[in-house]
C-alpha positions as CSV (number, residue, x, y, z in Angstrom):
1,M,3.7,2.5,9.7
2,K,1.5,-0.5,9.0
3,L,1.0,-1.4,5.3
4,L,-2.1,-3.1,4.0
5,F,-1.4,-4.8,0.6
6,D,-4.3,-4.8,-1.8
7,E,-5.5,-7.9,-3.5
8,N,-3.7,-7.0,-6.8
9,L,-0.4,-7.6,-5.0
10,S,1.0,-10.9,-3.8
11,P,0.4,-11.9,-0.1
12,R,4.1,-12.8,0.0
13,L,4.9,-9.0,-0.1
14,A,3.1,-8.5,3.2
15,R,5.1,-11.3,4.8
16,I,8.3,-9.8,3.4
17,F,7.6,-6.3,4.6
18,E,6.2,-7.2,8.0
19,A,9.8,-7.1,9.4
20,L,10.4,-3.5,8.1
21,F,6.9,-2.3,8.9
22,P,5.5,-4.3,11.9
23,G,1.8,-5.0,11.6
24,T,1.8,-5.1,7.8
25,T,-0.7,-7.5,6.3
26,H,-2.6,-8.4,3.1
27,V,-6.3,-7.9,2.6
28,S,-6.8,-11.7,2.3
29,D,-5.4,-12.1,5.8
30,C,-8.1,-9.7,7.1
31,G,-11.0,-11.4,5.4
32,L,-11.1,-8.6,2.8
33,D,-10.3,-10.5,-0.4
34,A,-12.9,-9.6,-3.1
35,S,-14.1,-6.7,-0.9
36,S,-15.1,-3.4,-2.3
37,D,-12.6,-0.5,-2.3
38,D,-14.9,1.3,0.2
39,S,-14.6,-1.6,2.6
40,I,-10.8,-1.8,2.3
41,W,-10.6,2.0,2.7
42,R,-12.7,2.0,5.9
43,F,-10.8,-1.0,7.3
44,A,-7.4,0.8,6.7
45,R,-8.6,4.1,8.1
46,E,-10.1,2.4,11.3
47,N,-7.1,0.2,11.9
48,G,-4.2,2.6,11.1
49,F,-3.0,1.1,7.8
50,S,-1.6,2.7,4.7
51,I,-2.9,1.0,1.6
52,V,-0.3,-0.4,-0.9
53,S,-1.9,-0.9,-4.4
54,K,-1.2,-1.0,-8.1
55,D,-4.7,0.3,-8.6
56,S,-5.3,4.0,-9.2
57,D,-8.7,3.8,-7.4
58,F,-7.2,4.2,-4.0
59,H,-5.1,7.2,-5.2
60,D,-8.3,8.7,-6.5
61,R,-10.1,8.2,-3.2
62,G,-7.2,9.8,-1.4
63,V,-7.5,12.9,-3.6
64,L,-11.3,13.0,-3.0
65,Y,-11.4,12.2,0.7
66,G,-7.9,12.9,2.0
67,S,-6.2,10.8,4.6
68,P,-6.3,8.7,6.6
69,P,-5.6,6.2,5.2
70,K,-2.6,7.2,3.1
71,V,-1.9,5.4,-0.2
72,I,1.3,4.0,-1.7
73,W,0.5,3.7,-5.4
74,I,2.9,1.3,-7.2
75,R,3.0,2.5,-10.8
76,V,4.5,-0.4,-12.7
77,G,3.2,-2.7,-15.4
78,N,3.3,-6.4,-15.2
79,C,6.3,-7.5,-13.2
80,S,7.4,-10.1,-10.7
81,V,6.9,-10.1,-7.0
82,A,10.7,-9.8,-6.7
83,E,10.7,-6.7,-8.8
84,I,8.0,-5.1,-6.6
85,E,9.9,-6.1,-3.5
86,Q,13.1,-4.5,-4.8
87,L,11.2,-1.3,-5.7
88,L,9.7,-1.0,-2.3
89,V,13.0,-1.8,-0.5
90,R,14.6,1.0,-2.6
91,S,11.7,3.3,-1.6
92,Q,11.9,2.5,2.2
93,A,13.2,5.9,3.2
94,A,10.6,7.6,1.1
95,I,7.9,5.5,2.7
96,E,9.1,6.2,6.2
97,T,9.2,9.9,5.5
98,F,5.8,9.8,3.8
99,E,4.2,8.5,7.0
100,D,4.9,11.9,8.7
101,G,4.2,14.2,5.8
102,P,1.0,15.8,4.7
103,D,0.8,14.0,1.3
104,T,-2.1,11.6,0.8
105,T,-0.4,9.5,-1.9
106,L,3.1,8.3,-2.5
107,V,3.7,7.2,-6.0
108,V,6.4,4.6,-6.4
109,R,7.7,4.0,-9.9
110,R,10.3,1.8,-11.5
111,Q,13.4,3.8,-12.5
112,T,14.0,3.8,-16.2
């Protein structure tokens, strides 16, 4: 599974997760920074990415249009890159299972 990190997430996350999910990148590395959600959606679909975002817009698109691409929706408030990294590392098994499942969106939340 290749992940495409949205612009609302740090490009450092793409570099961190490239080892776990080869081919992972950030929208800014693809020339898509400040692009419309539609452009990012099409790019992800055409290039085999799953979108990782804190924005509900991609989840909504997934509900409306189905997949591909799949969406990993990170449901956390303001937090550090390290906190998001830890959250995604803890969710690695769920992300890997999600790739093969029928769901369009995987919601990742901070445990309280």
